[in-house]
N, C-alpha and C positions, 0 to 999 in steps of 0.2 A: 633675537638674531645676533647673539653674542659671538658667533663664529662666522658671521657673514664675510664672504670673500676669502675664507680660509680653505685650504685643501688638507685632507687627512687620509692616512692609511690606518686601518684597524685590522690587526691580525686576529684570526679566530673570530671574525666578526659576523659569522652567519648564524650563530646561536648563543644562548646563554648571556653572560655579562657583555660579551662583544656585541651581540645584537642590540642590547639596551643602549650601549654607547653609540653604535651606528645610528640608531633611530633618533637619539637626542641630538647628535651632531648635525644630521640632515635637517631636523626641525629648527636648529639654531643657525642654519644658513650655510653650513660647510658642504663642500663637494667631497664625497667620501669614496674611497676604494676599499671594498671588502676583500680581504685576503684570507682564503680558507681552503682547506683540503676538500671540503664537501662542496663540490662545484655546483650541484643542483640547488642546494640550500642557499649558497651565496648568490647565484643567479636569480633565484626566486625573490629573495629579499631585495636585491638591487632593483628588480623590476617594480616591486611593490612601492618602494620609497624614493626612487629616482637616484640611485647610487650606481657605482661601477663595481664590477666583480672581477676577481683574478684568482685562479687556482694557484695555491702556493703551499709548499711544505717548508715551514719556517726553520726546520732543523737541517735543511739542505742548502749549502752555499749557492749552488747553481740556481736553485729555485728562487732564493731571495734576490739574487742578481737579476733574474727574470722579472720579479715583482718590481724592482727598482726601474728597470727599463720600461715596463708597462706604465708605471706612474709617470715617468718622464714624458712618454708619448702622450699620455692623457691630459696631464695638467702641470707637468714640471716637477721640481723638487717639492715634496709635501711640506706644509707648514707644521703639521702635527703628525707624529708617529705614535700609535698606541700598540705596545707589545702585550697583547691580551691572550694570545694562544697559549694553552697550557693543558696538561694532562696529569693524572695521578695514577698511583698503583692501588690495588685492592688492599684494604686494611689487613695487615699481617705483621707478625713479629719481624723486626728489622733484619734478622739473619735469614729469614725465609724468602725475602724478595729475590727473585732470580736476576741474574746479571743483565739479561736482555731488558727486563722491566726497569731496572736501575738506569741503564744506558738511555732508554727511551725518555724517561722522566727528565734526566739531565739535559738531553739533547733538545727537547721541546721547550722546557721551562727556563733553561739557562743559556745553552749554546745559541739559541735563536736570538737572544738579545745582543750577543757578540756579532752575529751575522747581520742583523739589521743595522747595528751601529756602523759596521764596516761599510755597508751599502749607502747609508744616508747621512751619517755624521760629517764626512768631509764636505759635502755640499752645504750643510747647515752652517758649519764653521766659516766657510768661504762667504756665505751670504750674510752672516752675522746675526742670524735669528733661527729659532726653531723650538719646538716643544716636544719632549718625549715623555710619554706616560707608560709606566710599567705596571702590570697587574701582579701584585704579590698576594699575600693572604695572611689572615690572622694566624694561620698555621706556622708562619715564619716568625711570629712574635710570641705566641703562647702555644707551643706545639701540643697536638693531641697524640696519645699513644697509638702505635701501630700504623702511623702514616709517616714513618721516619724519614724516608728519602724525599718524599714530597715536602714535608716540613723543611728539610734542609735546603731544597731547591728554592723555596720561597724566602727563607732567611738569606740565601745568596742574592735573591732579587732585591731585597731591601738594601743590602750592602752595595750591590752593583749600582742601584739608583743613587746612593749618596756619593759614591766615587765618581760616577759619570757627572753628577751635578757639580761637584767641586772642580773637576777638570774642565768642563765645558762652559762654566759660568763666564769666564773672561771672553768667550767667543759669542756671548749673547744667546746661548742655548740653555733652556731650562729643562730639568729632568725631575719628575716626581713619580710617586707610586701610590696605588690604592691597596689597602689591606682589607678585603671584604671577609666577612664571616660566611660560613656555608650558606648557599643560596638556592633558590628555586631554579636550578639549571640542570642540564643533562648529566653533570658530574655529581649531583647530590647523592645518588644511590651508591656511587663508588666510594665517596667519602665515608658513608655510614656503614658500608658493607651490606647494603640492601635497603629497602624502603618499606618500612612497616610503621603503623601508628606508634608502636613502642619505641622504635629507633628514633623517630621524629621527636617524640616527647623527651627522650634522653638528650638529644642535641639541643632542643629548644630550652631545656632547663638551664643551659649554660649561657643563654643570651638574655641579659636583663630586660631588653625591650620586648622579648617574648615572641619574636618572629624571625624567620629566615630573611636574609637580604634578597633583593630582587634585581633583575637587569635594569629596571628603571632607577633604582638607588645608585647603581654604578654610573649610569648615564648622566644623572644630575651632578654627581661629584666630578666626573671626568670633564664635563663641560666647563665647570668652574676652573679646574686646575689647568685646562688647556686654553682658557680665554685670557684676554688682556686684563681681566679683573684680578688675576693671580700673577701679575707681572713681577711682583717682588717675592714670589714663592718658588724656591727650588730646593731640592734635596729632602722634600717632605714625603714621608711614608704615612699617608692618611688612613687611619682606621675607620672603616665604614662597617661597623660591627655590632650595632645595637648595644654597646657597652661590654661586650665579651672580654675585652682586654683590660678593663679597669682593675 
């Protein structure tokens, strides 16, 4: 019960890594609001584990403001904010990614962090406490070819994490990030450009521990970084990658 008495919002929490984080947070005693575009999936997960659900588009300012209002009505200012929602583009040469695809990746993966910061950071600073966890990627540390603008968005996330951490530390707010390797999530096929045994073998050959990451892996790491056990840790971009970035 390392998060007993804590409240949390997890964006993109209805599936993939977000679901793994939501499940671990609830198991560790937190009251969690799942923020996701997939209303049906968020509602189903919330019913299953005893969480709250809110439909939200994290790339839209009005929607994020609505999320903040819903959280305030449900449990007040959250203790923990997890910026997990993210998308990618199909593997292609960098010059072939269309403008709409580029804009969508940057809006969901980067602008969303600005929007949630605008909505929640003032209250955290006034209270003198809070934890923000951003979901980056090993793609932002050791980029793979043909995922250019996704790679760039996750590199941005790592830098954003560090700049948020150094600015918010005097206010008692900690900011960290996770850098997962490709995992067993709905985005895996998009990263690989398909899902075949050959593609899986190629990706797995780059991971020394020999397996993809899982939602449970992210959940365990997230609980630690968001708990009081990590009270002296801020600005960390933790690689949860089976050794890929060594």
